[in-house]
C-alpha positions as CSV (number, residue, x, y, z in Angstrom):
1,M,-51.5,-28.3,-82.4
2,P,-48.5,-28.0,-80.1
3,A,-48.1,-24.7,-78.3
4,L,-45.1,-22.5,-78.9
5,V,-42.8,-22.4,-75.9
6,P,-42.6,-18.8,-74.5
7,D,-39.3,-17.1,-74.1
8,D,-39.3,-16.8,-70.4
9,G,-35.8,-15.3,-70.1
10,N,-34.1,-18.4,-68.9
11,L,-30.6,-19.3,-69.9
12,M,-31.7,-21.7,-72.5
13,A,-33.3,-19.1,-74.6
14,S,-31.3,-16.6,-76.7
15,A,-32.5,-14.1,-79.2
16,H,-30.4,-15.1,-82.2
17,H,-27.3,-16.8,-83.4
18,R,-24.8,-15.2,-85.7
19,P,-22.0,-17.5,-86.7
20,D,-18.5,-16.4,-86.1
21,P,-16.9,-16.0,-89.6
22,A,-13.5,-17.1,-88.2
23,C,-14.9,-20.5,-87.1
24,S,-15.1,-23.4,-89.4
25,F,-17.7,-26.1,-88.9
26,D,-17.5,-29.8,-89.7
27,P,-20.1,-30.8,-92.2
28,P,-23.4,-31.7,-90.6
29,R,-24.3,-35.4,-90.2
30,V,-27.4,-35.5,-92.4
31,R,-29.1,-37.8,-94.8
32,L,-31.9,-36.5,-97.1
33,E,-34.4,-38.6,-99.0
34,P,-35.7,-37.4,-102.5
35,I,-38.7,-35.1,-102.0
36,S,-40.4,-36.7,-105.0
37,D,-40.5,-40.1,-103.1
38,H,-44.0,-39.7,-101.5
39,R,-43.7,-43.2,-99.9
40,V,-41.5,-41.9,-97.1
41,L,-43.0,-40.2,-94.0
42,L,-39.8,-38.4,-93.1
43,D,-37.6,-36.6,-95.7
44,G,-34.3,-37.0,-93.9
45,S,-32.3,-37.5,-90.7
46,W,-30.0,-35.2,-88.8
47,W,-27.6,-36.1,-86.0
48,P,-26.2,-32.9,-84.4
49,M,-22.7,-33.2,-82.9
50,S,-23.6,-31.1,-79.9
51,D,-26.7,-29.6,-78.1
52,D,-25.5,-26.1,-78.9
53,L,-28.2,-25.4,-81.4
54,G,-26.9,-22.1,-82.9
55,P,-23.7,-23.4,-84.5
56,E,-25.4,-26.7,-85.4
57,L,-28.2,-24.9,-87.4
58,S,-25.6,-22.6,-89.0
59,A,-23.9,-25.6,-90.5
60,L,-27.2,-27.5,-91.3
61,L,-29.2,-24.7,-93.0
62,P,-27.0,-24.6,-96.2
63,V,-27.6,-28.3,-96.7
64,L,-31.4,-28.0,-96.1
65,D,-31.5,-25.1,-98.6
66,Q,-30.6,-27.6,-101.3
67,V,-33.9,-29.6,-100.8
68,R,-36.6,-27.0,-101.8
69,G,-34.7,-23.7,-101.9
70,P,-34.2,-21.3,-99.1
71,V,-35.4,-22.3,-95.6
72,T,-37.4,-19.6,-93.9
73,R,-38.4,-21.2,-90.6
74,L,-37.6,-24.3,-88.5
75,L,-39.8,-25.8,-85.8
76,L,-38.2,-28.0,-83.2
77,G,-39.0,-29.8,-80.0
78,A,-38.4,-27.5,-77.0
79,V,-36.3,-29.9,-74.9
80,G,-32.8,-31.3,-75.3
81,W,-30.9,-28.1,-76.4
82,A,-28.3,-26.2,-74.3
83,T,-29.3,-23.1,-76.2
84,R,-32.5,-22.2,-78.1
85,P,-31.8,-19.3,-80.6
86,H,-35.0,-17.8,-82.1
87,Q,-33.1,-16.6,-85.2
88,V,-30.1,-17.9,-87.1
89,V,-28.4,-15.2,-89.1
90,L,-26.9,-16.4,-92.4
91,A,-25.0,-14.3,-95.0
92,D,-28.1,-13.8,-97.1
93,R,-31.0,-13.9,-94.7
94,T,-32.3,-14.6,-91.2
95,V,-34.0,-17.9,-90.5
96,T,-36.5,-17.9,-87.6
97,V,-36.6,-20.9,-85.2
98,G,-39.7,-21.9,-83.2
99,Y,-39.9,-24.4,-80.4
100,L,-43.0,-26.5,-79.8
101,A,-43.7,-28.0,-76.4
102,G,-45.7,-30.9,-77.9
103,L,-43.2,-31.7,-80.7
104,P,-41.0,-34.7,-79.9
105,P,-37.3,-33.8,-79.7
106,S,-36.8,-36.4,-82.5
107,M,-38.7,-34.3,-85.1
108,M,-38.0,-31.0,-87.0
109,T,-40.3,-29.3,-89.4
110,V,-38.6,-27.3,-92.2
111,L,-40.6,-24.5,-93.9
112,C,-39.3,-23.1,-97.2
113,A,-39.6,-19.9,-99.2
114,D,-41.6,-21.7,-101.9
115,G,-44.3,-22.5,-99.3
116,G,-43.3,-26.2,-99.1
117,T,-42.4,-28.0,-95.9
118,F,-40.6,-31.2,-95.1
119,M,-39.9,-33.2,-92.0
120,M,-36.6,-34.3,-90.5
121,R,-35.9,-36.9,-87.9
122,V,-33.4,-35.6,-85.2
123,A,-31.2,-38.0,-83.3
124,P,-29.9,-37.1,-79.9
125,S,-26.7,-35.1,-80.2
126,G,-23.4,-36.7,-79.5
127,P,-20.0,-37.7,-80.9
128,A,-19.6,-40.0,-83.9
129,P,-19.0,-43.6,-83.1
130,A,-15.7,-45.3,-84.1
131,N,-17.3,-46.9,-87.1
132,A,-17.8,-43.4,-88.7
133,A,-14.2,-42.6,-89.2
134,Q,-14.5,-41.7,-92.9
135,P,-16.7,-38.7,-93.8
136,G,-19.6,-39.7,-96.0
137,E,-19.7,-43.3,-94.6
138,P,-23.1,-44.2,-93.1
139,F,-23.1,-45.3,-89.5
140,T,-25.7,-46.1,-86.8
141,T,-26.4,-43.6,-84.0
142,P,-25.8,-45.2,-80.6
143,A,-28.9,-43.8,-78.9
144,T,-31.4,-44.6,-81.7
145,G,-30.0,-47.2,-84.0
146,W,-30.7,-44.9,-87.0
147,S,-28.4,-45.1,-90.0
148,V,-27.0,-41.6,-90.8
149,S,-24.2,-40.4,-93.1
150,S,-21.4,-38.4,-91.6
């Protein structure tokens, strides 16, 4: 099992992220597969717009809550993020975030209040390509070739 990355006090680690209520976020770029489809290894894909994980997760969590109910914990790869909050404070709860040194940066495990889990593929962060001008249209991420909905 991959080891948890310790909080060594560097600039990449932060205790928690509390979204600024005055800020508005663009909808996250995410595609979810039906959980009942047991033929798929991954339950969805997410392409963050930036490597600032606090605001990205604040926008993503309400979407993930619709899969199996409230998300209680996220496990992500330790590398590739400008910030690594250990908690994301939402209006109704706090979601803990753990970072695993052995988890590839392209994977995220989502743990839910009902005891269930699901896996998400994570594309490297970056701006949307020109072919994703309309929200909701699928497009291909430049770094991976994955098809994601905006």
